[in-house]
C-alpha positions in Angstrom: -10.5 14.3 18.8 -7.4 12.2 19.4 -5.6 10.3 16.7 -6.3 6.6 16.5 -3.9 4.6 18.6 -3.2 2.3 15.6 -1.5 5.3 13.9 1.4 5.1 16.2 1.5 1.3 16.0 1.6 1.4 12.2 4.3 4.1 12.2 6.4 2.0 14.5 6.5 -0.7 11.9 7.6 1.8 9.3 10.2 3.3 11.6 11.6 -0.2 12.3 11.9 -0.9 8.6 9.2 -3.6 8.9 7.5 -2.5 5.6 6.0 -5.8 4.8 4.3 -6.0 8.2 3.1 -2.4 7.8 1.3 -3.4 4.6 -0.5 -6.2 6.4 -1.9 -3.5 8.8 -3.4 -1.4 5.9 -7.0 -1.2 4.8 -8.4 -3.6 2.2 -8.8 -0.8 -0.4 -5.1 0.1 0.0 -4.1 -3.6 -0.3 -6.2 -4.0 -3.5 -4.3 -1.1 -5.1 -0.7 -1.9 -4.3 0.9 -5.3 -3.9 3.3 -6.3 -1.1 6.5 -6.1 -3.1 5.7 -2.8 -4.6 4.8 -1.3 -1.2 8.0 -2.7 0.4 10.1 -1.2 -2.5 8.4 2.1 -2.5 8.3 2.9 1.2 11.8 1.4 1.7 13.2 3.7 -1.0 11.6 6.7 0.7 12.1 6.0 4.4 15.2 3.8 4.5 17.7 6.5 3.5 16.2 9.0 6.0 17.4 7.2 9.0 16.0 6.9 12.5 13.1 9.0 13.8 14.4 11.3 16.6 11.1 12.9 17.6 7.4 12.9 16.6 4.7 15.4 17.7 1.1 15.3 16.7 0.0 18.4 14.8 -3.5 17.7 13.8 -6.2 15.1 13.3 -9.0 15.7 10.7 -11.9 13.3 10.6 -13.6 12.9 7.3 -16.1 10.7 5.5 -14.8 11.0 2.0 -11.4 11.4 0.3 -10.5 11.9 -3.3 -10.2 8.6 -5.2 -11.3 6.5 -2.2 -14.6 5.0 -1.2 -16.7 6.8 1.3 -15.9 5.7 4.9 -14.7 7.0 8.2 -11.2 8.5 7.9 -8.7 10.2 10.2 -6.0 12.2 8.5 -3.2 12.5 11.0 -0.4 15.0 10.6 2.8 14.8 12.7 5.9 17.0 12.9 8.8 14.5 12.8 12.5 14.8 13.4 14.5 12.3 11.3 18.2 11.7 11.6 19.2 12.2 7.9 16.6 14.7 7.0 15.9 17.0 10.0 12.3 18.3 10.4 9.6 16.6 8.3 5.9 16.5 8.1 4.2 13.1 8.0 0.6 12.6 6.9 -1.0 9.3 7.7 -4.5 8.5 6.6 -6.3 5.9 8.6 -9.7 4.3 7.8 -12.1 2.7 10.2 -12.5 -0.8 9.0 -13.9 -3.9 10.8 -13.8 -2.1 14.2 -10.2 -1.2 13.8 -8.2 1.6 12.2 -6.0 0.7 9.2 -3.5 2.9 7.3 -4.5 3.8 3.8 -2.1 6.6 3.0 1.4 7.8 4.0 3.2 10.9 2.8 6.4 12.4 4.2 7.8 15.8 3.2 
């Protein structure tokens, strides 16, 4: 099964440093747990120094109905292999939730 198209749209906001706008596109549960300023500070501190994305390839999509420490729902855990200017190869994991007939980000990890 393909990754939700909204995953790429959300990642584009993060790639462009539009962290505040990326939070607007997150799920309600995510927004209830982290406020705007904290999100901007946290994701900016992690992604900003890494520089531009040079490539991104989908590795896997796992669909789930439950995740640790989250309410039951419809989730897609998307894993990408990503090239980043100041880091080289990285693995990004983006968790999306189906919410109000849309997909919204609820988790992001880059290693």
